[in-house]
C-alpha positions in Angstrom: -110.3 163.7 63.5 -111.2 161.1 60.7 -112.9 158.0 62.0 -110.9 155.1 60.3 -113.4 152.6 61.7 -116.3 154.3 60.0 -114.2 154.5 56.8 -113.6 150.6 57.0 -117.2 149.9 57.3 -117.7 151.4 53.9 -115.2 149.0 52.3 -115.9 145.2 51.5 -114.3 142.9 54.2 -111.7 142.0 51.5 -110.8 145.6 51.0 -110.6 146.4 54.6 -108.4 143.5 55.4 -105.7 144.2 52.7 -102.4 144.3 54.3 -100.2 147.3 53.8 -97.3 147.3 51.4 -94.2 147.6 53.7 -92.0 148.0 50.7 -93.6 151.0 49.5 -93.3 152.6 52.9 -89.4 151.9 52.7 -89.3 153.5 49.3 -91.2 156.5 50.4 -88.7 156.9 53.0 -85.8 156.4 50.6 -87.2 159.2 48.2 -87.9 161.3 51.2 -84.1 161.0 52.1 -83.1 161.6 48.4 -81.5 158.2 48.3 -80.6 157.0 44.7 -81.4 160.5 43.5 -85.0 159.7 43.9 -84.9 156.9 41.4 -86.8 153.7 41.7 -85.6 150.9 39.5 -86.7 147.2 40.0 -86.3 144.1 38.1 -88.1 140.7 37.7 -85.3 138.1 37.6 -86.6 134.4 36.8 -84.4 131.6 36.0 -85.4 130.0 32.7 -85.6 126.5 34.0 -89.3 126.2 34.2 -92.6 127.8 33.6 -93.8 130.7 35.7 -96.3 130.0 38.2 -99.0 132.2 40.4 -96.2 132.9 42.9 -94.1 134.5 40.2 -97.1 136.5 39.4 -97.1 138.0 42.7 -93.4 139.1 42.1 -94.1 140.4 38.6 -97.1 142.5 39.9 -94.8 143.8 42.7 -91.9 144.6 40.7 -93.5 146.2 37.7 -96.1 147.7 39.9 -93.7 149.7 42.0 -91.9 150.8 39.0 -95.3 152.1 37.6 -96.3 153.7 41.0 -93.0 155.7 41.3 -92.6 156.5 37.5 -89.5 154.3 37.5 -88.3 151.4 35.6 -88.4 147.5 35.9 -86.2 145.2 34.0 -86.8 141.6 32.8 -83.7 139.8 33.5 -82.9 136.0 33.1 -80.6 134.7 35.7 -79.3 132.1 33.4 -76.2 130.6 35.0 -77.1 126.9 35.0 -77.0 125.7 31.4 -78.0 122.1 32.4 -81.4 123.2 33.1 -82.2 126.3 31.0 -83.8 126.5 27.5 -85.2 129.1 25.1 -88.5 127.5 25.5 -88.6 128.7 29.1 -87.4 132.1 28.0 -90.1 132.6 25.5 -92.8 131.2 27.8 -91.6 133.6 30.5 -92.0 136.7 28.1 -95.4 135.6 27.1 -96.6 135.3 30.6 -95.3 138.7 31.6 -96.9 140.3 28.7 -100.2 138.4 29.1 -100.3 139.9 32.8 -100.2 143.2 31.3 -96.6 144.4 31.9 -94.0 145.7 29.5 -90.2 145.8 30.0 -89.8 147.9 26.9 -86.2 147.7 25.9 -84.9 146.4 29.2 -84.5 142.7 28.5 -81.2 141.4 30.0 -79.6 138.2 30.7 -77.0 137.2 33.4 -75.2 135.5 30.5 -74.7 139.0 29.0 -72.4 139.7 32.1 -70.3 136.5 32.0 -67.2 138.4 31.1 -67.7 141.1 33.6 -68.5 138.5 36.2 -65.1 136.8 35.6 -63.3 140.0 35.8 -65.0 140.6 39.1 -64.0 137.2 40.3 -60.4 137.9 39.4 -60.6 141.1 41.4 -61.6 139.2 44.5 -58.8 136.8 43.9 -56.3 139.6 43.6 -57.6 141.1 46.8 -57.1 137.8 48.8 -60.9 137.3 49.1 -61.3 134.4 46.9 -59.4 131.1 46.3 -59.6 127.9 44.1 -60.5 125.0 46.2 -59.8 121.4 45.1 -62.0 119.5 47.7 -64.8 117.3 46.3 -68.4 118.6 46.7 -68.9 116.0 49.4 -65.7 117.1 51.3 -67.0 120.8 51.0 -70.1 119.7 52.7 -68.2 118.0 55.5 -65.9 120.9 56.0 -68.9 123.4 56.2 -69.9 122.2 59.7 -73.4 122.3 60.9 -75.8 124.8 62.6 -74.2 124.0 66.0 -70.7 123.3 65.0 -68.3 125.7 63.0 -66.7 124.5 59.8 -63.2 124.2 59.1 -60.9 125.7 56.6 -60.0 123.8 53.4 -56.5 122.8 53.0 -56.3 124.8 49.9 -57.6 128.0 51.6 -54.1 129.6 51.9 -53.1 129.1 48.2 -51.2 132.0 47.0 -52.9 134.7 44.9 -50.7 133.8 41.9 -51.6 130.1 42.2 -55.4 131.0 42.5 -55.2 133.2 39.4 -53.3 130.6 37.3 -55.9 127.8 38.4 -58.8 130.0 37.8 -57.7 131.0 34.3 -57.0 127.2 33.5 -60.6 126.3 34.8 -61.9 128.8 32.3 -59.6 127.4 29.5 -61.2 123.9 30.0 -58.1 122.0 31.5 -60.3 120.5 34.4 -63.0 118.1 34.7 -66.5 119.0 36.2 -66.1 119.2 40.0 -62.3 119.1 40.0 -62.1 122.7 41.3 -64.4 125.4 42.4 -63.8 129.2 43.2 -64.7 130.0 46.8 -65.1 133.3 48.6 -62.7 133.5 51.6 -64.8 134.7 54.4 -65.4 132.9 57.6 -65.8 129.1 58.2 -67.0 129.8 61.8 -69.8 132.3 60.8 -73.1 131.6 62.4 -74.6 132.2 58.9 -73.7 129.0 57.0 -74.1 130.9 53.7 -71.0 132.9 54.7 -68.8 129.8 55.3 -66.6 130.4 52.2 -69.5 130.1 49.6 -68.9 128.8 46.1 -68.6 131.5 43.4 -67.8 129.5 40.3 -68.0 125.8 39.4 -66.9 123.8 36.2 -69.7 122.6 34.0 -68.7 121.3 30.5 -72.2 121.9 29.3 -73.3 124.1 26.3 -75.2 127.2 27.2 -78.4 128.1 25.3 -77.1 131.5 24.5 -73.2 131.4 24.7 -72.9 127.9 23.4 -69.4 126.4 24.3 -67.7 129.6 24.9 -67.7 129.0 28.8 -67.2 125.9 30.7 -67.2 127.7 34.2 -70.4 129.3 35.4 -71.0 131.8 38.3 -73.2 130.7 41.1 -76.5 132.5 41.6 -75.6 134.6 44.7 -72.4 135.9 43.1 -74.3 136.6 39.8 -77.6 138.1 41.3 -76.1 141.0 43.3 -73.7 142.0 40.6 -76.4 142.0 37.9 -78.3 144.1 40.1 -75.4 146.4 40.4 -74.4 146.6 36.7 -78.1 147.5 35.8 -78.3 150.3 38.4 -81.2 148.5 40.4 -82.3 150.6 43.5 -84.5 148.0 45.2 -83.6 144.3 44.8 -86.9 142.6 45.9 -86.9 138.8 46.5 -88.8 136.3 48.5 -88.1 135.5 52.1 -86.0 132.5 51.7 -83.2 134.8 50.4 -83.0 136.7 53.5 -80.2 134.7 54.8 -78.4 135.4 51.5 -78.5 139.1 52.1 -75.3 139.0 54.1 -73.4 137.5 51.1 -75.3 139.9 48.6 -73.8 142.9 50.7 -70.3 141.3 51.2 -69.7 140.7 47.4 -70.7 144.3 46.5 -68.8 145.8 49.4 -65.6 143.8 48.8 -65.7 145.0 45.1 -66.7 148.4 45.9 -69.5 148.2 43.5 -72.7 150.2 43.3 -74.8 148.7 45.9 -78.6 148.2 45.6 -80.8 147.5 48.6 -82.1 143.8 49.0 -85.6 143.6 50.5 -87.4 140.4 51.2 -91.1 139.6 51.3 -93.2 136.7 51.9 -93.7 134.3 49.1 -97.2 133.4 48.1 -98.3 129.9 49.6 -101.7 128.8 48.1 -103.9 126.2 49.6 -104.6 123.0 47.6 -101.5 123.5 45.4 -97.7 123.4 45.4 -95.6 126.1 44.1 -92.1 124.5 44.4 -90.6 124.3 40.9 -89.1 120.9 41.8 -92.4 119.6 42.7 -94.0 121.1 39.6 -91.5 119.4 37.4 -92.2 116.2 39.1 -95.8 116.6 38.4 -95.1 117.1 34.6 -92.3 114.4 34.3 -94.3 111.7 36.1 -97.4 112.3 34.1 -99.7 113.4 37.0 -100.8 116.3 34.6 -100.7 116.6 30.7 -98.0 119.4 30.7 -96.9 122.8 32.2 -100.1 124.3 30.8 -102.5 121.7 32.2 -105.3 123.8 33.6 -105.0 122.1 37.0 -101.4 123.4 37.2 -100.6 126.8 39.2 -98.5 127.9 36.4 -99.6 131.2 34.7 -99.8 129.2 31.3 -102.1 126.7 33.1 -104.5 129.1 34.7 -104.6 131.1 31.6 -105.7 128.0 29.5 -108.2 127.2 32.3 -109.8 130.7 31.7 -108.4 133.1 34.4 -108.0 136.8 33.4 -104.9 138.8 34.0 -107.1 141.4 35.6 -108.3 138.8 38.2 -104.7 137.8 39.0 -103.6 141.3 39.4 -106.6 142.2 41.7 -105.7 139.0 43.7 -102.1 139.9 44.2 -103.1 143.4 45.2 -105.5 142.1 47.7 -103.1 139.7 49.5 -100.7 142.6 49.8 -97.0 142.4 50.6 -96.1 141.0 54.1 -92.9 140.1 56.0 -94.0 136.7 57.2 -95.0 133.6 55.3 -98.7 132.5 55.5 -101.2 130.3 53.6 -103.6 132.1 51.3 -107.0 130.5 50.7 -107.6 129.3 47.1 -111.0 130.6 47.7 -109.7 134.1 47.6 -108.3 133.7 44.1 -111.5 132.2 43.0 -113.4 135.1 44.5 -111.4 137.6 42.5 -112.0 135.5 39.4 -115.7 135.4 39.8 -115.8 139.1 40.6 -114.0 139.8 37.3 -115.9 137.4 35.2 -119.2 138.2 36.6 -118.7 141.6 35.0 -117.2 140.6 31.5 -118.5 137.0 30.8 -121.5 136.7 28.4 -124.3 134.4 29.7 -125.1 131.3 27.6 -127.0 128.2 28.1 -125.3 124.8 28.1 -126.5 121.3 29.1 -123.6 119.1 30.3 -125.6 115.9 31.2 -128.4 116.0 28.6 -132.0 114.5 29.3 -134.3 114.7 26.3 -137.6 116.8 26.7 -140.4 116.5 24.1 -143.1 119.1 24.4 -146.1 117.2 23.2 -148.3 120.1 22.4 -145.8 122.3 20.6 -146.2 122.0 16.8 -143.8 119.5 15.2 -142.4 121.9 12.5 -142.5 125.2 14.5 -139.3 127.0 15.5 -139.0 130.6 17.2 -136.4 132.8 18.5 -136.5 134.0 22.0 -134.5 136.9 23.4 -131.9 136.2 26.0 -129.9 138.6 28.1 -126.1 138.5 27.4 -125.0 139.9 30.8 -127.5 141.5 33.4 -124.4 143.1 35.0 -123.6 145.0 31.8 -126.6 146.2 29.8 -124.3 147.5 26.9 -123.7 143.8 26.1 -127.3 143.7 24.8 -129.1 140.6 24.0 -129.1 137.6 21.6 -131.6 135.3 20.0 -131.8 131.4 21.1 -133.7 129.1 19.1 -136.6 127.1 20.6 -138.4 124.0 19.2 -140.4 120.9 20.2 -137.4 118.8 21.3 -135.0 120.2 24.0 -132.4 119.2 26.5 -132.3 119.9 30.0 -129.9 118.7 32.8 -130.3 115.2 34.1 -130.0 116.7 37.6 -133.0 119.0 37.0 -135.5 116.0 37.0 -136.4 113.5 39.7 -139.2 111.0 39.5 -139.8 110.8 43.1 -138.4 114.0 44.5 -137.7 114.8 48.2 -139.5 117.6 49.9 -137.2 120.5 49.0 -136.6 119.5 45.4 -138.3 122.2 43.3 -137.3 121.3 39.8 -139.0 119.3 37.3 -140.9 116.2 38.5 -144.0 114.2 37.3 -147.0 116.7 37.3 -144.9 119.7 38.2 -144.7 122.9 36.4 -141.4 124.8 36.0 -140.0 127.8 34.0 -137.7 127.4 31.2 -135.2 130.3 31.2 -136.4 133.1 28.5 -139.1 130.6 27.3 -142.1 129.1 28.6 -143.7 127.1 31.6 -143.6 123.4 31.0 -145.3 120.5 33.0 -144.0 116.9 33.0 -146.8 114.6 31.9 -144.9 111.3 31.3 -141.5 109.7 31.7 -139.8 107.3 29.1 -137.3 104.9 30.9 -134.6 102.6 29.7 -135.9 99.1 30.0 -132.7 97.8 31.4 -131.5 100.5 33.8 -134.9 102.0 34.6 -133.4 105.4 34.3 -135.3 108.3 32.8 -134.1 108.8 29.1 -137.0 111.1 27.8 -139.6 113.4 29.5 -142.9 114.1 27.8 -144.1 117.7 28.7 -146.7 120.1 27.8 -146.1 123.9 27.6 -148.4 126.9 28.2 -147.9 129.3 25.2 -149.2 132.3 27.3 -146.1 132.1 29.3 -143.6 133.3 26.7 -140.7 135.2 28.0 -140.9 133.1 31.4 -143.9 134.8 33.1 -147.5 133.7 33.5 -150.3 136.5 32.6 -152.4 135.0 35.4 -149.8 135.6 38.0 -149.1 131.9 39.0 -145.6 131.4 40.1 -143.1 128.4 40.0 -140.4 127.7 42.2 -137.7 126.7 39.7 -136.1 128.0 36.5 -134.3 125.6 34.3 -131.7 126.3 31.6 -132.2 124.3 28.2 -130.9 124.0 24.7 -132.9 123.2 21.6 -131.9 119.7 20.4 -132.2 120.5 16.7 -129.9 123.5 16.9 -127.6 122.5 19.8 -123.8 121.8 19.1 -122.1 119.1 20.7 -118.9 119.6 22.9 -116.5 118.2 25.2 -116.4 119.9 28.5 -113.7 119.4 31.1 -114.7 119.9 34.8 -111.6 120.8 36.9 -111.3 120.8 40.6 -108.4 121.3 43.0 -105.3 119.2 41.8 -104.8 118.1 45.7 -107.3 116.9 48.2 -105.2 118.4 51.1 -105.2 122.0 51.8 -101.4 121.9 52.3 -99.9 119.1 50.2 -96.4 120.4 51.2 -97.1 119.0 54.8 -96.7 115.2 54.3 -97.4 112.5 56.7 -94.8 109.9 57.7 -93.8 107.8 54.7 -96.0 109.7 52.2 -95.1 111.9 49.3 -96.8 115.1 48.1 -98.1 113.2 45.0 -100.1 110.8 47.4 -102.6 113.7 47.9 -103.4 114.2 44.2 -107.1 114.4 43.8 -108.4 111.5 41.8 -111.4 113.7 40.7 -109.5 116.8 39.8 -110.6 116.2 36.2 -113.9 115.0 34.9 -114.4 114.6 31.1 -118.0 114.9 29.7 -118.0 113.9 26.1 -121.6 114.7 24.7 -122.6 118.1 26.1 -125.1 120.2 24.4 -124.6 123.9 24.0 -126.5 126.7 22.3 -125.5 127.4 18.7 -124.0 130.7 19.4 -121.0 129.0 20.8 -120.0 127.4 17.6 -117.9 130.2 16.7 -116.4 131.0 20.0 -112.8 131.8 19.7 -110.0 130.2 21.9 -109.7 131.6 25.5 -113.1 133.2 25.2 -115.0 133.0 28.5 -118.6 132.5 29.2 -121.0 131.9 32.1 -122.9 128.8 31.5 -126.1 129.7 33.4 -126.5 127.9 36.8 -123.3 125.9 36.0 -120.3 128.1 36.3 -117.8 130.0 34.2 -116.2 128.2 31.2 -113.4 129.0 28.6 -112.8 127.7 25.2 -109.6 125.5 25.4 -106.9 127.2 23.7 -104.9 124.1 22.7 -107.4 121.2 22.0 -110.5 123.1 20.8 -111.1 122.9 17.0 -113.8 124.3 14.7 -115.2 120.9 14.3 -114.9 119.8 17.8 -115.3 122.6 20.4 -113.6 121.9 23.9 -114.6 123.9 27.0 -112.8 124.1 30.3 -114.7 124.8 33.5 -112.8 127.7 34.9 -114.6 128.2 38.3 -118.0 127.2 39.7 -120.6 129.6 40.8 -120.3 128.4 44.3 -118.4 131.2 46.2 -116.7 129.8 49.2 -114.8 133.0 49.9 -118.2 135.2 50.0 -119.5 132.7 52.5 -116.4 133.2 54.7 -116.8 137.1 54.5 -120.4 137.0 55.2 -119.8 134.7 58.3 -117.0 137.3 59.4 -119.4 140.1 59.0 -122.0 138.6 61.3 -119.2 138.0 64.0 -118.1 141.6 63.7 
């Protein structure tokens, strides 16, 4: 018998801990039972009222991934039934995000608004069957009549209108005879149902608002719960996969389809993504944008797909992350460190190494000839030898990081200090012989050093060792750039959990963005294209900003640091095991 424990030991802790996908198990059982003639047809159904975020990425990967795994189909469908909040801007952004993640809906792009006439006919069918009625209570009265979790609701006084009167009123609602809120169409189910969703839910409401696709053709619009199940049915969806908060809506999903005797997909709920140090509520994301806490939907601190793309995330890392967190039935919080782990793992393999100095400190090598310049060979990526090498210029005046020098260093500081020798990456050993200070602040503004020409390439022929290797750039050849250092947008690991009297915005991290204006980078980066990613040696992974970077003014965003919190967590777990 195969030893599954031994098998797990061969896997990384992340792989071994990956949850199973219970939805695939359900589909396997359906195929075995020859349900849906063996078809698998899913859909990704966003509402075009905002930008997609990392939680949507999980749904995208799941729906398109299942279709791919089972040689099935996946539709892209816009549930556009609330014209007051929906725009073509959001539609186009959604398409771009899905494509960027690596998925293709081919010719299956649909809109709920394509089905408005069919949905209206379905509503008429329910009225004729005595299963829907026009209610004239106000929205506030409807809430009062609905009851509570512990008390049943009570019937509307308009619930027993005749079928003829309901048909007449509904047609007149469509014709625009009534004001917003004057009437609604409700399903006639059970005002005493323990599931409050089933207490005569609203199916249609009046909204005299122009729709971004249908214009002023309609002034009544179907509710999401009515639209969603019927859109699934019309498109022949086999497995309608949605997040866990829609579990209580499944009863209504089934009720509508059963009462109309329509083709019936199966609704399956899975746990939505909850990610530490961020919020994924669309309402809260809109507030972040509208209240100016961020620069826009694509701010690199936002968890939107456009935001993390601009920050430098790769679609491969996001897909890998979604695969690793798996598909569960219960909500849980996923550590942001795991997402960063997946990103580092991907960028480590693909990102070229370069040298950049974020906080420059001038270094003059006194024994290096004034007019001499030379090119040194640097490795582009030690993880991928096929990426080859590049030439980096070296001259008498250099820049190193301010943090790499201390005049009076503590015991375990091994970098540059007066009288100490260190290695310059790909270059020479240098020794600090003097320090030039600002007369006012007393801060070091220039270091005077000597170099050993016999150590070219970074090794000493006599075998002597140094304890530190520093990155650097040639002052004469360096390009200047703005670098933006990003951190978590919130200081609290779960900003959704607010203390008394506080708002989630009270937990915004005041240090989530640091702007560095006069960074010095090696000259190879002058021609870096937007969204290209690099590892700045010893500093982290960075991406050319796709929005603000110009040929004459390069802007880099820090994608993620080199510190790997998740790897430390895994290492700790391994020791315990």
